[in-house]
C-alpha positions in Angstrom: 0.0 0.0 -0.1 1.5 3.3 -0.9 0.7 6.9 0.7 -2.1 8.8 -0.8 -2.3 12.4 -1.2 -4.7 14.4 0.8 -8.4 13.4 -0.4 -10.7 16.4 -1.3 -12.5 15.7 2.2 -9.4 15.8 4.1 -8.2 18.9 2.2 -11.6 20.9 2.7 -11.2 19.9 6.8 -7.8 21.3 6.9 -8.7 24.5 5.0 -11.7 25.0 7.2 -9.7 24.2 10.3 -12.0 21.4 11.3 -10.3 18.9 13.6 -7.0 20.9 13.6 -4.5 20.6 16.4 -3.1 23.8 18.1 0.3 22.1 18.3 2.1 21.0 15.3 5.6 19.3 15.1 8.6 21.3 13.9 10.9 20.1 11.1 13.4 18.8 13.8 10.9 16.9 15.9 9.5 15.2 12.7 13.0 14.0 11.7 13.7 12.6 15.4 10.8 10.4 15.2 11.0 6.8 15.5 10.5 4.3 12.4 6.8 3.8 13.6 4.5 6.4 15.5 0.9 6.2 16.9 -1.7 7.9 15.0 -2.1 10.7 17.5 1.5 11.8 16.8 1.0 11.7 13.0 -2.3 13.4 13.2 -0.6 16.2 15.3 1.9 16.3 12.5 -0.8 16.7 9.8 -2.7 19.2 11.9 -5.6 16.9 12.5 -7.4 16.0 15.7 -7.2 13.0 17.4 -11.0 11.8 16.9 -10.7 13.0 13.1 -7.1 10.8 12.7 -9.0 7.7 14.2 -12.4 8.4 12.0 -10.0 8.7 8.8 -8.0 5.5 9.6 -11.1 3.6 10.5 -12.6 4.5 7.0 -9.1 4.0 5.3 -9.0 7.5 4.4 -6.1 8.7 6.6 -3.4 10.7 4.1 -0.8 8.0 4.3 -0.5 4.2 5.2 -1.7 3.0 8.6 -0.7 -0.1 10.2 -3.5 -2.0 12.3 -1.5 -3.8 15.2 -4.0 -5.6 17.6 -6.5 -2.8 18.7 -4.0 0.2 17.7 -3.1 2.1 14.8 0.4 3.0 13.7 1.8 5.2 11.1 5.3 4.4 9.5 7.2 7.9 9.8 8.8 7.6 6.3 5.4 7.6 4.8 4.2 10.5 6.9 7.4 12.5 6.1 6.8 11.9 2.3 3.1 13.1 2.6 4.5 16.2 4.3 7.0 16.9 1.5 10.0 16.1 3.6 12.8 14.1 1.6 15.1 12.2 4.0 17.7 12.0 1.3 18.2 15.7 1.6 19.3 15.3 5.3 22.3 12.9 4.5 23.7 15.4 1.7 26.6 17.4 2.8 25.9 21.2 3.0 26.6 23.3 0.0 30.1 25.0 -0.4 29.9 28.7 0.4 
């Protein structure tokens, strides 16, 4: 299963501010995340509220891949970063010469 772009329903919720969390994650915090995270952390990174995230995951409409492990939902961090437009390859590149 591959990451999906934000579907129209999600995009409209984001633009309207419905289900938005007041606290996002900084780029540094995103890059420091473990390989797999809980859905609440992924929702926070996407600016979604907890209830909205669980609802989207339940309907298989979360913007990136969600793994169901027992009774919990987990999100691969690499998929989340891809949806957010963060390229992990650019982190390992040396800084440009001055």
